[in-house]
N, C-alpha and C positions, 0 to 999 in steps of 0.2 A: 504494499500500501504505501503510496507515495504522501509523505507529511511537508505538506509546502512548509509549514513554519522551520522544519527542522531543515529542508532543502535550503531554505533562503540563508540560514547560518552559515552553509557551508559554501557561498558564492566565493570569487576570487575577486580583489579587488585588480582586476585586469582588464586591458581591452578584448572586445571579444563579442560574439554574435549570440542571442538567446531567442529560443525557440519555444514557442509556448503551444500547448497540446489540449483539446477538447476530451470529455467521455468518450467519443468513438476512438481518441487517439490520432485523429486529423489535426494536421496543422493550421492552426488559427492566424497566427501573429509571426512575425519574424521582424527583429529590432536588432540594432547595433548600439554598443555603449563603451564608454570611455573604461567605465570600471563597471561591472557586469554587477558587483556585490550591490552598489548605490542606486544604479536604474531600476535593475528587476523587483528590488525591494521596495520602489516607490508603489508599484502598481499595487501592494497588498497592503499599502499604509491609508489610513483615512484621510482622504481631502476633501475639500468642495471644491477643488481647481479640476477635477476630472470631468472629461465631456461625458455625455449620456452613452456615446459611443464606447469609451473607456470602462466605464462602468458596465457594461451589455459585456465586454470583452473578458474582464475582471472575472466575471460570474460564471463562465464556461468554462475558466483555467483549470486541469485537473492535474497535470503536471507541467515542468518547464526540464528543456535543458540547454546547454550551451556549450559554443567552441571558444577556448580562446586564440586570442591574435596576437602577434607582434607589437600593433600600432592598431590604431582606430582608423587611417586607412584603412587597412587590410579588413577589418570588419565592417568596412562601408562596403568593399567591393565585394565580400562574401557574402553582406545581407543581399547586396541585387542579384547575385547571382541564384541565391536559396529563393527569392522571391519569386523570381522569373521561373524555376523549377517548380516549387509544389504552389503557388499564386494563392496564399493565404485569405482566405476570406475578410482580414480587418485591415490588410496593407494596399487598401484602395489607393491610398496616395502614391505607391510606388508600383503601381501595375501597368505604367505606362511603359514606352520600350525608350526611354530616355538612356542614352550611352555614353560612359565615361570617355573622356577623350584620350585620345593617343599621341603619340611622337612616331612620324613615319619618315625612314630613312629608305628612300628609292634606290637601293644599292645595284636595281636589275640595270640601272641607267650607266652609261659611260660616264656622266659628271652628274652624280646622285645629288637631290636635294633634300634638304630636312623641312616637313611639313606636318600641319596638323590636320588629325584624323578623327572621325567620330567613330569608324569601323575598323575592326582587324582582319584581313582578309587573308586566305591561304592562298600566297604568292610568293613572288621569291626577296620580297623588300624586308625590312626591319623594322620590328615593332617595339616602343617602349610604351609602358603603363598597363591598367589605364591609370589616371588620375584622377583627382576628383575637382581641381581649379582649374576651369579653362582659363582662364587668366593666367596663372602662372603658366600653363603650357605655352601661350603666345607670347610671354615674356621670356622665357625660357629659348622659344625657336631664335626669338627678335635676339637676344644674347650671342647663340650661336653663330648668327649671321655677321654679327659686329665683330665676335672675335676669329672664328676662321672664313669671315669674307666667302659664304657658302650662297652660291648662285640662288635666286627667288623665281628666276622667267621658268614660262614652260617651253623654251626652243627646243627644239631637236637636234640635240649637240651628239656627236659632231657635225652632223649634217649641216645644221643651218649656220654655222658659225662662219662669221663676216658679212652674214647677208644683210644684217641691219644695225643701226650704230647703238653702242654700249647704254644702257640706261640709267637712270639718276643713282642707283646703288653704287655703281661703279664711282662717280663724281664725289661722291660723301664718303669713300671707303669704307665700303661695307660689302663688297664683292670687286674680285681680282678680274672680272671681264673674260671667264672661258668661253664665251660667245666670240669674242675677238679674237681667241687663241693669245693673249696674254699671260696664260700660264698653263704650263702643262699638264697632261693629265695625270703626270707620276707627283708634282706638286701638290694638284687638285686631291689627289687621292688620300696624300700626306695628310691635307686638311680635314677630309670625311673621317679618315683616321683618329683624327684628335677629336673630333666632334662625338663619333663614336664612344671612346672611352670615357667623354663626359657622362653622357648618355647612360654608360653600363655602372654610375656610381664611382668612377674615379675623378671626382673631381675637386682633391684636397687642394691641387694646384691653382685650380682656375678660384677655390675662393681666397687662396694667400696672396693671389696677384690683382683679385678685386679689393679684398681688404687694404692691400699697398694702397692700389690707386685712390681709395676712398681717403687716405690719410695724409696722401701726396696733396691730394686735390684740399683737404681741410688744412693744412700746413701755408699752400698757397693762397688761403682763403677765399678759394672758389667753393664755394658752399653747394651752388646748383649743381655743379659735379660731381662731389661729393652726395649728395642728396639722390643722384641718377645712379652713382655706385650703390649705394647704400640698399634702393630697391629693388635694384638687379640683385642682389646679395641675398636678400629677403626672398625671391621669386627662387631663385636657386636652390636655397636652401627646402622649401617648401615641395618645389617637384622631387628634389635630391632622395626624399624616402624612398626604400626600397619596396618595391610592390611583389612580394612574393605569391602570391595568390593566384594570380593566373598569368599562365604560358601563352609565350606569345607564338609556339608551333602546333596550335589547335589539335594536339591530338588526346586520345584516351587514355588512361593511365590510373592504377592503384598505386599510394602513397603508405608503404606500411612501416608501422615501429612499434616499438615496445619498451613496457617499463617493470620492473619485476621487485620482488623483495625475497623474502627466504622461500616463501613456500608458492608465493601467486605471481602471475604477470597479467598484464592487461596489454593485450595487442590493439593498437589503433588504426583504421585506416580510412586514410582519405579519398574519396571517388572525384576524379577529375576528367569529364566529360567536354570534348570538344572545346581543351584549352581552361574549363573554369570549375573551380571546386566547387559541387552541388550538394554535397554531404557527405556525412561520415558517418562509421560504426565502430564501437569497442566492443573487442570480445574476452572472457575471462578463462582464462588458462592456468591449470593447475603444474606446478612446476615440481619435476622430482628433483632428487637433491644432487644428481649426477647430468642436471642438464643447463648446458650454458646457452648464453643468448643464440648463437647460431643454430642449436639444435630445437629451439624453442621456435623460432621462426620458420623454420625448414616444415617443421610439424605443421603449424597452423597453414604455410601457403599451400600445404598439400590437402590439408582437410577443408580448408576453405574453397580451394576452386574444384575438388571433385563434387561439390553440392549447387555452385553455382553456375547457371547457363550461360552467363557473358563472361569472358576472359578479356581484358583491355591488353592494347597494343604494347604497353610498358608496365613493368612492375619498377619502383623505386622503392628499394629495401633498406633497412636500418645497417645491417652487417651480411656478410656474403651466406648465404644458402649451402647447405649440404647439398652434391650433387647438383650443381646449379646447371650443366648444360643437360643432363637427363630431363629434371623440372621443366627446362623449358622447352624440348621437344615434345613433351607430354602437354603443354599450355597451346603449343603449336600446334597438335593434333586437335585441341579440343576446338581453338580458334579458328583453326582452316589458314591461319597466317601468320608470318614469324612473328613471335614475343620474345622482346629482349626485358632481363632482370637487369638493375644497375644498383649499384652502390654510391651514390653520389659522394664525391670526396670535399668538393668546392663550392663556391659561388650558391645560385639562388636554389638547385636543386637539395643541396645539403642542407640547407636553412628550413627549405620544406620539410625534411626528412624530420628536421630537431624538433618545429613545430607540431609534427604529428605524435612524436617522442614526448613532448613534454604536456600534451592534451594527455596523451595514455599515462603519464604520470599523477595528474590530476585526478582522473578517474581512480586506479589504484591507490591512491591516498583518502580519496574523500569516501567512496562508493564499493570499496572492497566488499564489505558482508551485503551490501544490496544487490552486485552484481551476482555473488553466488545465490542468494535465494531466487533472483529472477531466472536465474540459468535452469536451477534446478525445479522451479514452476515450468518451466517451458521446453525447452531442449532437454532437458534430464525426464520429465515428465513424458514426452515422446520417447526417448529409450527405453523408459520404464514398460510403456505401452507395447513395443517392440519385442522386448522380450518376454512378456508375458504370453505372446502366440506365435515366437520363435522367428521375430523378422530381424535380421542383424542392421538394418537399418531403415527409418521411418523420419522421413523431411518432411515430405507432404501430405495432409491427409483431407480428403471430401468426406462432406458428412451431406445427406438428404432429409427431406422430410417431406411430406404431402400433408397440404391442409384443405378440408374443404365443410371448414367449422360453415354452419348455418346456411349451406348456397347448396345447389346443383352444381355450381362448376368448382372443378380442383385446381390447386396450384401447387407447383411443385419448387424446393428450394435448394440451392446447391451452395454451401459456403466451404472454404478452405482456409485450413491451420496450416501453416509453416514455420519450423522450428519455434513450436510450441505455442504461435501466438495467430491470432486471426488476420488471412490478407483479404481484406475487404474489396479491394479492387478486383478480386477474382471471382467474388460472387457472382452468382447468376440466378436468373427467375423463369421460370416457367410455366405458361399458362396453358392448362391441358387442353390439347385438340382433338383426341380422338377418342376419349370417354364421356360416356354421359351418366352424369350420376356420381354420388359417393363411391369410388372403387381405387382406394387406395393401393392394391397390388398392379392392376391394370396403368393405372397412373403413374406408380413408379418405374414399371416399363417402358411406360414412352419418354418420360424424364431421361433417365439411362439413354435409351437408346439415341434420344437426339443428342444429349453432350458428349457421347464417344463416337458415334458417328461423325458429327461435325468435328470433332476434333482429330480424326483420321483424314476427313476430307481436308481439311486445313494445310496437315501436315504434308499430304501428299502436293497439293497446290505450293508450297514454301518449296519442296523437293524439286518440283518440275522447273521453279524460278532459281533454283541454284542458293537458296535462302533456308537451308537445313538450319543453320544456328538460330534464326530468329523464330523463338517460340512465343507463342500467343499464350492466353489461359487457357485455351482450349486444346492446344496442342500438347502443352505439360500435362502429362498424366500422373496420379496421385501413388506414392506408394503404401498406399492401405485406403480402402474405401469403407466408411462407417455407414453403416441404415440404423434409420431409428426404428427398430423393433430386432425380432429374435429370427427363427428360422426362417419363416416366409417370406420375410422383404432380403434375407441372404441370399436365398434362392432364387430370386426373382433376377439379383444382381448379377449372380455367376452365369444364370442361362444369357441375359443378356450379354455377358462380356464372349462367352463361349460362342455365340451366335456372332461376333465381329470377331473372333480370334485374337483376343487379347487376355494377357493373363497378370492379373490385378489381385491382389489379396483383399478378401472381402469379412469384415466382422459386424454381428449385430451389438447393438449397446439398447441390452435387458432391460426392462424395470420390474420394480416389484409391486403387489398389489397396491401400495400407495404411491404410486406411479414416478417412484424414485430410481436412478440407476441403481443394477443390482451388481452387474458384469458385462462381460463381453461372450458373444456367440461366436465360434470361430470353428472350423471343421468339424461340424455337428457336434461340438460340444459346448458345454457354458464355462469358461472361464470364470473362474472366484477372483476378486480383487480385493486388497487390503483398501478398505474405505477411509483409512487414515493417509494412503500414499499420494503425492501428485500425480502420479498417471491418474488414479480415479478422480481426482479433482478436474483434469484435465478433458478427460471422458465426458464428466458430467456437464461441464461449461461446453463443450462442443453439442452435445445433445439438446442443451437449453438455445444454445446460439443456432442450431439450425431450424429448432420448433417455432425460436423467438421470429425468424426471419421470412419463415413460411407465413406466418401469422400476420406480420405486418406487410406484406403482400398482399394479402386474400382482404385485409381490411381496407388496403388504400383502392382495391378494386372495388369493394362494394361501397365506398364513400364517393366513387364516380360512378354507380349506378350500374358497373357491369357485369358484377354478380348476381344471378335473381334467386332468392332464397325461395326453398322449397314450401316454403307457408306461404307462399303469394298465391299458390294453386289451392287453397282451403277458403271454400266458402263463410263469410263472415270475419274472415281474416283480413283486416288493412293492414297498413304500417304500422298504426301505435299500438295495435294489439299484438304484431308481430316484434316490436321491439320489448314490450312488458313481457310478452313469454319468453324472449331470451335473456333480458337480465334476471328473472326469476330460476330457468333451468339450466343457463349457460350455454345447454351444448343441444343441437337437435336431436341427438340419442335421447336424451335425459328428457327432452317432450314429448319424443316416441313411447317410452315409457311410463308416461304418468296418467295416471288415473283421471276421470272425469271430475271428482272432488277437488284431486289436487289443482286439476287446471281453472277449475272455477274459483279457486282462492287468488290467482293474479291478478291485480288490477287493472282493469279497463276490460275483461272479461266476463260474461254473462253464462248463465247455462247453456244456451243455445249454443255460444261461440263455443264453450268449453267440449258439449257435445260433437261440434264440427270437426273440431280437432282429432277430438278419441276415434270417431267412425273413419277419418281420413287415411290413418294408420293401420287399420285392421282390416 
């Protein structure tokens, strides 16, 4: 259970991004902070200054998480990436496509230019950024032009060399006029090289030079020039914050690092897609006394990528893996393309891995016990279920239920649990099309046939297009199917799978006389379960969730007037009496079993109406 008050006490006084979740575990807000501790606590403090919208959002927050960064600038860019990825409902002011500015160096040209750009494309040029201040970017570009005399024109050089007179920048000594051939290509390339050095963060020499020029101007009492140098210094310092969150080569990669103590470790994974950090996850690892960092990371990589459908182009890891070449070949087979495993040693790559390590250390120090409990409740519970019925690995479970409460028309639900947690994006609803009246077995046969036929057809289509690795929610089949019932429902599922030539284990979730989960029905045997185990609790949650999802769908259809109640066909029973009957008896079966005297006791009912209902069902 997430205790907000306790978690607020653990917040670090560091810059980062915070992520708010609601009761359905959906991300409802993403924000950034200079100090996570101060900013997040403000939401939960009583204040008259909160807007109605913020009050509404705070009332829905069930838990929060955060990612620490090295600067507010990194937090801001990460915030932008996460909002675009998840589109939280309360980030309305940030849902536009505002892009942060870049500095673009057109190294693909013979005489490159340094330009302002709002986009970063995958071409042969170099990009720096993104930055948060467009004004500072423009000031820096102006500075580079003044310092290194880089051209600003769009002439096609050397083709157009000498065709027109030099522009004003040449006359005010801000360009060496390569358009006239006044500077050789080698000399110009040296200027570009110095500009790239500056943009790569090696700006100490420039800062020292500007500070000296400012001091010299002040000593000459040329205060106007001194102010100009001071403003340029300020612009350079603002832009010179090294931005590590976004990479310029637009690749997909996972960044993996860990922190450990004597008995436990936390592995942190940053997910970079198309050059942008869009999310992260952490994993608790129990450390054996003989294991070192290399063995822990190697074990994690093999386990993690054996169970995930997506393998990125690159893995940046904290330390060398054991059998790197073999693991790389294995990942290449899974991806269908070359996969690089890199151990960054310097620069931007190393700092990103350090950032992942820093977040892992924070999680390890603050949430060690919570992670253990959560993993026991989720992945541990899945492993318990697998052990009960003799399955080596259970990662994805699909559960099915049918609802026909008070209606002629039935509906089916499919829910999905992965690693012990509901994966709501893969939930599916089925409106029964071929079955008339309440027939759970026939309805379940239709639901399962439609689900797995669709999956097989989708997989075949993807294969024809050469997109075997692109798994959708229907093409990804479960490791285990759970039916809301015993032998009858299990046999229906097995018959459908056999007809489609699929081999997927199926078990039933058996209930006792009080409609509570009792055990599992598997291979014609009821398997008893320890009712105090996490596996039992997970089965109960799955069963309740399947039932809830089916009922919720059925109610939504009834609310739209799309499900016709069988009670509507009874003489003397209108909408008011139908609602009164359902309020009193809760289910259609109870109405069927009621005596005339019991029916007559219902508000809105009289003797004639009660007899009409009684006769209708007999």
